[in-house]
N, C-alpha and C positions, 0 to 999 in steps of 0.2 A: 504494500500499500504505499502510495506517495504522499507527500504533504504539500499543502499550499505554500508557495514561495513567499507570500506576504504575511499570512496569519499563523502559519505552521499547523493548521488544522489538517486532519486526515483528508486527503483528496487524491483521486487517482483517474479522474476522467480527462482524457486528453482531448483537447479541442484545437483543431488546426488553425483557428482564427486567433488563438491566444499565443502570440509569439513575441519575443523581445523586439522592441522597436529599434534597437541598434543593430543586432546581428541576425535577426529573424529566426533564431532557434526557438523551438517549442518550449513554453514554460507552463508549469502546473499552477494555476491560479483558480481558486474556488469561485463560485458564482457570486457570493457576497463581496469579495474583494474585487471581482471583475466589474461589478457595477460601481464601486467606490473609485476605482482607478480610471474609469472613462475610456478604456481601450488602449492605454499606453502601459505596457508591461516591460519589465527589465529582468533579464536572467541574473544568476548569481554573479557572473563576471561583470555585469554592467550596472550593479546596484548603486555604484557611486555616481552614476549619471541620472538618478531618478529625479532630481530637481532641475536638470539642465536639458535633457534630451527627450523630445516628444515628437511623435508622428503628426499629430493634428495640432497645428499651431493656430488654427483659426479661433480657438476658444480662449486665447490669452489676450489680455490688454497690452498696450504698448509698454507699460512699466514692467510687467512680467517678462516680456520679450527682452527688454533691455537688461534685466537681471540675468536672463539666460545667456545673452550675448556676452556680458562681462564674465560670467562663470566659465563659459566655453572658451573664451579668448585666454583667460588665465590658465585653464588646464592645458590648452594648446601650447602656450608659451612655456609651461613647465616641461613639456616633452621635447622642445627644440634642442638640437645638438645630439640627440641619441638616435643614431641611425636605426636601431632596432624598433623604434616606435613610429616608423613611417606610416604604417597603416592606421594606427590610432590617431595620428595627427591628421591624416587625410579624412577619416571619418568625422573628427571634430570640425575640421574646416568645412566640410560639406554641410553639416548641420548649422554651423555658424553662418554660412552663406544663405541657408534657408530662412534662418531667423532674421537676418538683415533684409532679405527680400520681403518678408512679411511686415517688418517695421516700415519699410519704404512704401509698401502698399497701404498701410494704415495712414501714413503721413500724406499720401496722395489723395486719400479719401477725405481728409479733413478740410 
């Protein structure tokens, strides 16, 4: 029997729609946590990105997006100079570009 990644409750129903929004690996998330998380799940490897990396950016206000941008930029800068972190830097930069595009979209709508 598996356990929910969020609340640690016994849970073992695999749902192909419940994947990590960073790496797209399947994650075990119970129905209660699924509703609370709004569709953005993070595997064990990407738990440190829970407050920074989201698939659906449309639900965030500009202030939230700017906090995400600052956090992503800081994390990206901390990985500079380490050649082994190239893929992580690229993943963070891609998300950073998505966040910046969403901020620009919100600015254009104002």
